[in-house]
Phi, psi and omega in degrees: 000322183295322181295316180295319182296313183298318181294318185286325178289329174294315183293322183264005178052041175273145180261084184227151174235162180235129177237123180266141175232114180268140179229077188298323178301331182296315178294321178299321181293313180304311176302327179277002180091004182257079179297321182297319178293321173305309183293319179298315176300321178293314181297323180291322176292321177298326179298337182267359178284136179229153175054047176237146175281336181198155171246124179251116174272094197289325182270143183299331181292335183281338183302335178297343180265003187305313180295322180292325180287314181300330180289340183244010178209152172268356179285138178303142177243127179246155180231153178303308179302317174297321178292325179296316182289324173302315181296317182299319181296318177291327177285322181274348184303314184296321180288327177291324179292324176284349184076017179263000181272123181240147179249000000 
């Protein structure tokens, strides 16, 4: 994600920075079958984020914690699955408008 972010900011000449926060115990909790602990650990880490324009839950597995994160911060929360769907919609829109998109 950091490489994509760096490439996109360079391409768009944006003045933006990315700060990564790792929560290694969260994945361990999820793998152990404790989704609630996973979500709480992610939310606790997000609650400590300051001076950010957005919080991005970059891994698909983290998206399940979005509601818990939103409950503990006023910073907008984005998720990888939502971003992927938005990108697909933008990419497929021209074909859909032409009526050439088949499912």
